[in-house]
N, CA and C of each residue as an Amber inpcrd file, in Angstrom:
protein
   159
  43.1350000  21.7360000  31.7930000  43.4530000  20.6250000  32.6460000
  42.7630000  20.7640000  33.9990000  42.5860000  21.9630000  34.4540000
  41.8890000  22.1830000  35.7240000  40.4620000  21.6560000  35.6370000
  39.7990000  21.8970000  34.5190000  38.4260000  21.4100000  34.3340000
  38.3860000  19.8860000  34.3380000  39.3960000  19.2410000  33.7710000
  39.4500000  17.7680000  33.7660000  39.6220000  17.2290000  35.1790000
  40.4350000  17.8800000  35.9860000  40.6150000  17.4500000  37.3740000
  39.3280000  17.5950000  38.1740000  38.6310000  18.7020000  37.9850000
  37.3750000  18.9220000  38.7060000  36.3000000  17.9340000  38.2600000
  36.2300000  17.6390000  36.9710000  35.2190000  16.7320000  36.4320000
  35.4910000  15.2780000  36.7930000  36.7320000  14.9430000  37.1320000
  37.0820000  13.5460000  37.4050000  36.5500000  13.0520000  38.7440000
  36.2680000  13.9380000  39.6800000  35.7590000  13.5920000  41.0080000
  36.6940000  12.6380000  41.7500000  37.9990000  12.8150000  41.5580000
  39.0230000  12.0180000  42.2340000  39.4960000  12.7860000  43.4560000
  39.5920000  12.1050000  44.6070000  39.9930000  12.7910000  45.8440000
  41.4350000  13.2810000  45.7960000  42.3620000  12.3930000  45.4740000
  43.7830000  12.7430000  45.4760000  44.4260000  12.4080000  44.1340000
  44.2780000  13.2650000  43.1210000  44.8800000  12.9640000  41.8160000
  46.4070000  12.9760000  41.9030000  47.0430000  12.0820000  41.1260000
  48.5060000  12.0140000  41.0980000  49.0920000  12.8300000  39.9450000
  48.3470000  12.9170000  38.8590000  48.8570000  13.6530000  37.7120000
  47.8510000  13.6600000  36.5800000  48.2000000  14.3760000  35.5220000
  47.3490000  14.4800000  34.3450000  48.2100000  14.1810000  33.1240000
  47.7080000  13.2860000  32.2630000  48.3980000  12.9660000  31.0140000
  47.6710000  13.6750000  29.8820000  48.4080000  14.4610000  29.1150000
  47.8320000  15.1470000  27.9670000  48.1250000  14.2880000  26.7420000
  47.0480000  13.7570000  26.1370000  47.2220000  12.8510000  25.0060000
  47.2410000  13.5410000  23.6600000  46.4510000  14.6020000  23.5090000
  46.3360000  15.2480000  22.2060000  45.9150000  16.6950000  22.4000000
  46.5120000  17.5920000  21.6530000  46.1430000  19.0110000  21.6670000
  45.7450000  19.4290000  20.2600000  44.6980000  20.2320000  20.1690000
  44.3210000  20.7860000  18.8840000  43.5750000  22.0920000  19.0880000
  43.4580000  22.8710000  18.0270000  42.7900000  24.1740000  18.1220000
  41.9430000  24.4110000  16.8800000  40.8390000  25.1270000  17.0870000
  40.0030000  25.5500000  15.9600000  40.5630000  26.8600000  15.4290000
  40.4640000  27.0360000  14.1290000  41.0190000  28.2230000  13.4870000
  39.8730000  29.0630000  12.9200000  39.9330000  30.3580000  13.1900000
  38.9640000  31.3140000  12.6490000  39.7480000  32.3160000  11.8120000
  39.7950000  32.0830000  10.5200000  40.6150000  32.9390000   9.6500000
  42.0800000  32.6420000   9.8990000  42.7990000  33.6330000  10.3970000
  44.2250000  33.4380000  10.7050000  44.4770000  33.3340000  12.2140000
  43.3910000  33.3510000  13.0070000  43.5360000  33.3070000  14.4680000
  43.0440000  31.9780000  15.0240000  43.6480000  31.5610000  16.1130000
  43.1810000  30.3770000  16.8220000  42.0030000  30.7970000  17.6950000
  40.8550000  30.1290000  17.5270000  39.6630000  30.5730000  18.2520000
  39.3590000  29.7480000  19.4920000  39.6660000  28.4670000  19.4730000
  39.3430000  27.6140000  20.6250000  40.3570000  26.4820000  20.7150000
  40.8460000  26.2120000  21.9270000  41.8120000  25.1490000  22.1560000
  41.1160000  23.9430000  22.7750000  41.5860000  22.7510000  22.4460000
  41.0550000  21.5120000  22.9970000  42.2150000  20.6270000  23.4430000
  41.9590000  19.7930000  24.4390000  42.9670000  18.8450000  24.9060000
  42.2780000  17.5560000  25.3240000  42.8980000  16.4420000  24.9960000
  42.4240000  15.1340000  25.4380000  43.3010000  14.7440000  26.6180000
  42.6970000  14.5710000  27.8040000  43.4920000  14.3180000  29.0050000
  42.9870000  13.0920000  29.7600000  43.8920000  12.4890000  30.5340000
  43.5560000  11.3930000  31.4410000  44.0760000  11.7810000  32.8210000
  43.2730000  11.5400000  33.8490000  43.6690000  11.8590000  35.2140000
  44.1450000  10.5720000  35.8880000  45.3370000  10.6100000  36.4500000
  45.9030000   9.4470000  37.1410000  45.5920000   9.5460000  38.6320000
  45.2040000   8.4180000  39.2230000  44.9070000   8.3850000  40.6510000
  45.2240000   7.0050000  41.2020000  45.3620000   6.9240000  42.5050000
  45.6830000   5.6680000  43.1750000  44.3830000   5.0000000  43.6150000
  44.2870000   3.7020000  43.3610000  43.0890000   2.9500000  43.7260000
  43.5070000   1.6960000  44.4670000  42.8490000   1.4100000  45.5850000
  43.1710000   0.2230000  46.3680000  42.7860000  -1.0540000  45.6490000
  43.5480000  -2.1180000  45.8950000  43.2430000  -3.4030000  45.2830000
  42.1980000  -4.1330000  46.1080000  41.3470000  -4.8640000  45.4260000
  40.3190000  -5.6520000  46.0990000  40.8390000  -7.0640000  46.3280000
  40.4490000  -7.6570000  47.4410000  40.8260000  -9.0490000  47.6820000
  39.8850000  -9.9600000  46.9240000  40.3740000 -11.1000000  46.5500000
  39.5770000 -12.0520000  45.7950000  38.5600000 -12.7060000  46.7200000
  37.3080000 -12.7860000  46.2870000  36.2540000 -13.4050000  47.0860000
  36.3090000 -14.9220000  46.9600000  37.0370000 -15.4130000  45.9970000
  37.1460000 -16.8370000  45.7450000  38.3380000 -17.4060000  46.4910000
  38.1490000 -18.4930000  47.2310000  39.2240000 -19.1190000  47.9860000
  39.7920000 -20.3180000  47.2450000  41.0770000 -20.5410000  47.4290000
  41.7170000 -21.7320000  46.8340000  41.3320000 -22.9540000  47.6430000
  41.0920000 -24.0580000  46.9620000  40.7090000 -25.2990000  47.6500000
  41.8680000 -26.2010000  47.9120000
């Protein structure tokens, strides 16, 4: 999850959602872990450039 936060390039992350976890198996041992994650952050709203008539 730390790698996902660093790769996201978000200034102030709010949290991380873990969507899926899985691992590769080598014989009877787990060899590599994987996680599908989403980084949550706050983004300002843009004003509409179109005016009402």
